[in-house]
N, C-alpha and C positions, 0 to 999 in steps of 0.2 A: 225572248227568253222561253225556255221550256221547263216544265215541272221537273223533269229529270236532271236539270242543270243545277238544282240546289244540292248543298252538302248538308251535313248533320246539323249545322248551325242555322239553316234556313236562308242562307244567302247564296248567290251564284258562286260555285266553285271556281277556284283559280284556273284550273285547266279548261273549264268552259269559257272563261274570259278570254283566253288566248284563242279558243275556237271562234268566238265572236269577232275577234280582230281579223282572223282569217276570212270569215264570211264577209265582213265589211270590205276588206282588201279585194276579193274576188268580185263582189258586187260593183265596186268602183272601177276596177282595172281589168276585169275579165278573167276567166280561168286560164290556167296554163295551156299552151298550144297542144292539142291532141288529147285533152282531158275531157270526157263526157261528150254529149251531143250538142249541136248548136241550140241556142235559146236566145234570150233577150240580149241585144247588143249593150255593152256596158257604156257608161258615160265617157270613159277614157280607154278605148281598146289598146291596151298595152301589152298585157301578158299573153293574150291570145293572138296577138299579131307579130310575134317574133318569128324569125326564120326557123325552118325545119331543123331540128337537132339542137335547138336552143332551150335550155331549162331556166326557169326562173326560181332562184333558190333563196331561202331565208338564211342570211348569215348570222343575225343576232336579233333577239327580242329583249326589250327592256320594258318592264311593266311595274308601274307604281300604283298601289292601291290606296286611293285618297280616302274613301269611306266604302263600307260594304254595299254591294248592289243587292237589294233584296229582291226576291222573286215577285213579279207582278205578271198578270195575264195579258199584258200588252208588251210590245217591243220596246227594248231599251233604245235610246238615242245614241248613235255612233257618229261622231264627226271624224273625218279623215282628210288629210292634206299631205302634200309633199313637202319635205324639209330639204336637207342637203342633197345636191346633185353633184356627184363626183364623176371622175373619168370612167370609172368601171362599176359604180354602185350608187345607190340612193336610199334615202330614208323616207318612210312613211310615218306619219304621227297620227295618233288617235286620242280622242276623249270619249269615253263611255259615260253617258249621263242617265240618272234616274228619270224614266219617262214621265213622272208625275211632278217631282220637286224641281227637276231640271238641274240638280246638283251634280257636280263632277264626282264621278265614283272611281274611275280608272283613267290614268294618263299613261300612254305607251308609245313606243317607237319600235319599228321593224326596219332593220337594215337588210337590203336585198341586192342581188347581183344576178346577171345573166351569165350562164355557164354553158360551155360547149359540151354537149352529151358525149361526144366521141373522145374528147381529150381530157375533160374535167377542168379545163382551163377557164378562168374568168374572162369574159369579153368586154371590151370597151363599149360603153354606151354609144350608139349612133346618133348623129344630129337630130334625126327624126324622133328617136326615143327621148332625147333631151328636151326637144320642143314639146312633145306631149306631156312630159313631167312638169315642165316649166308652167304650163297653164294652170296647174293645181297647187303651185308652190305658195305657201303663205309668207 
């Protein structure tokens, strides 16, 4: 959490919550191919391990605010796991917890798909992608 993530009410702003989900997703599964410079290998290299010309796109976010996440000068706890794995898309689920009380503050889901950059068409998940996702399925 950053000081600037707070809103006028003193808790972490909803837009920043979605940014935290993005950061957790990238930390777990890697940055999209071609984005940024090489760094630390993620636990499950999925997004940075797609074929050239493949984009990883968010189809939908669902965010439920269970309780406010108050600013603290220590990182919030974010749990992330894979939910549904379909033919051409998959879901990631998250829980953001207060780092001190360990109480659930946010429960969220992101629905993602791989898309061919040249055509804009959704691509089927490969067996390798499904296998990588399956390892983190709850």
